[in-house]
C-alpha positions in Angstrom: 9.7 -13.4 -21.8 10.5 -15.9 -19.4 8.1 -18.6 -18.6 5.8 -18.1 -15.7 6.1 -20.7 -13.0 4.6 -21.3 -9.9 6.8 -19.0 -8.3 5.9 -16.3 -10.6 2.6 -16.7 -10.1 2.9 -16.5 -6.3 4.6 -13.4 -6.6 1.9 -12.1 -8.7 -0.9 -13.1 -6.6 1.0 -11.6 -3.5 1.5 -8.3 -5.4 -2.3 -8.2 -5.9 -3.6 -9.2 -3.1 -1.2 -6.5 -1.0 -2.6 -3.9 -3.5 -6.1 -4.9 -2.6 -5.0 -4.5 0.7 -4.0 -1.1 0.3 -7.2 -0.2 -1.1 -9.5 -1.9 1.5 -7.7 0.0 3.8 -7.4 3.4 2.2 -11.1 3.0 0.8 -12.8 0.8 3.4 -14.4 -1.4 0.8 -14.4 -5.0 -0.1 -11.5 -7.3 -1.7 -13.5 -7.3 -4.9 -14.2 -3.9 -5.0 -10.7 -3.4 -4.6 -9.6 -5.4 -7.4 -12.4 -4.1 -9.7 -10.7 -0.6 -9.0 -7.2 -1.5 -9.9 -8.6 -3.6 -13.1 -10.5 -0.2 -13.9 -7.7 2.2 -13.3 -5.3 0.1 -15.3 -7.7 -0.2 -18.0 -8.7 3.5 -17.7 -5.0 4.5 -18.0 -4.0 1.8 -20.4 -1.6 0.1 -18.1 -0.7 -3.4 -17.3 -2.8 -4.5 -14.3 -0.2 -5.8 -12.5 2.3 -3.1 -12.8 -0.1 -0.8 -10.8 -0.9 -3.0 -8.4 3.1 -3.0 -7.8 3.2 0.8 -7.9 0.5 1.0 -5.8 2.1 -0.9 -3.1 5.2 1.0 -3.6 3.4 3.8 -3.0 1.9 2.8 0.0 5.1 2.1 1.6 6.1 5.4 0.9 8.5 4.5 -2.1 8.3 6.5 -5.3 7.2 4.8 -8.9 10.3 3.6 -10.6 11.4 6.4 -12.9 10.0 6.3 -16.4 6.9 5.1 -15.0 5.1 8.5 -15.4 1.8 6.7 -16.6 1.5 4.5 -13.2 2.3 7.5 -10.9 -0.7 9.4 -13.2 -2.8 6.4 -12.6 -2.5 6.3 -9.1 -2.8 9.9 -8.5 -5.8 10.0 -10.6 -7.5 6.9 -8.8 -6.4 7.6 -5.2 -4.2 10.3 -4.9 -6.8 12.2 -2.7 -7.1 9.1 -0.6 -3.3 8.7 0.2 -3.5 12.7 0.8 -6.2 12.2 3.1 -4.1 9.1 5.1 -0.8 11.5 4.9 -2.5 14.5 6.6 -4.0 12.4 9.4 
């Protein structure tokens, strides 16, 4: 595993902030609630919160989740799929 330096922390923080922004927009919730939702969904689906946040941002950008990440796709669909579908329908 590569050492975690300042730029890697900055990238992780940006990803989490972007994912929080996605949830704030979709759920009309606070940043704190969005972070708790990400962590809770990650725990519930036994996936890494940062990987879930990355996949959530990708989904919001209209990109598919990387092949082999069915757990991430399932977590997003379970936790926020209805919100994505509603946003796409409007």
